[in-house]
N, C-alpha and C positions, 0 to 999 in steps of 0.2 A: 504494500500500500504506500502511496506517496507520503512524503513528509508534509506536515501541516503547512499550508500556504502555497503548496504546489498545485498546479492544475491537475485535475483528475483525467480529463479528456485531451487527447492530442489527435490531430487529424490522422485518419487511417489506423487508429488504435482502438480496439474495443476493450476498455478497462472495466472490470466488474467491481461495483461498489462493495464496501464492507457491510455485512449485516448489522443492523441496529444503528448505523451512522446516518446522519442527514446531510443533504447536499443543497447547494445553491446554483442555479443556472444564471449566468451573467452574460450581458452583452457589452462588448468593448466598443465604445463610441469613438471611432478614429478621428472624428472632426473635433470633438471636445476633449479628447484624451482622458476619458474616464470610464469606469465600469458602472453599469446599471444592473441592479438585481431584477431579473425577470420573474423568478420563483425561488422562494427560500424555504429551508427546512422541510425538504421532501426526501423520501427514500430514493436510492439511486435509480431504480427502475423508472420512477416518475420523472426524475431529472433527465434521464437519458431520452425518454419519450418526448419531452419538451424540447430538448436539444435537437433531436432528429427532425421534429416538426419545423423548427426554425432554420435548419441547415439543409433542408431537402434531403434528408437521409445521410447527412454528413458530406454532401457533394459541393456545398458552397458555404461561405461565411464561417469558416473553421480555422482560418489562419490570419495572422497579423497583416499579411499582404492584402487581405480582402478589405482592409480598412475598418469596417464594422464586422465583428465576429463574435460568436458565442462560445462559451466554455463552461465546464462544470467544476465547481470547487467544493471542498468539504465545507459544511455550513458555518463552522467557526473561523473560517479564513477571513482575516482582515486585510483590506486593500490599503496600500499606502498611496498618498497623493503628494505630488511635488508642487512647488509654486508654479512651475510651467504648466502643469495639468490644470491648475486652478485658475489660469489666465493671468497670473502675475508675471509680467515680462518687463 
């Protein structure tokens, strides 16, 4: 299982969640440089279903190069924000 704070899903990788743990599906907004929670505190199966719906089965919006992309994280993962991401320039 990945270390806390690490992404659970990577493109073309089918990672199985750990029983009893909860997950959060997030969208990375490449225009604003921040993460948006799409769904929080759900079992892995539900998180994976939501991720697959939003990525057309994992065929798009799964990589940083896609600008906006979705990923699954353990529910207790905290995201760090920089001044740049917050619009302080």
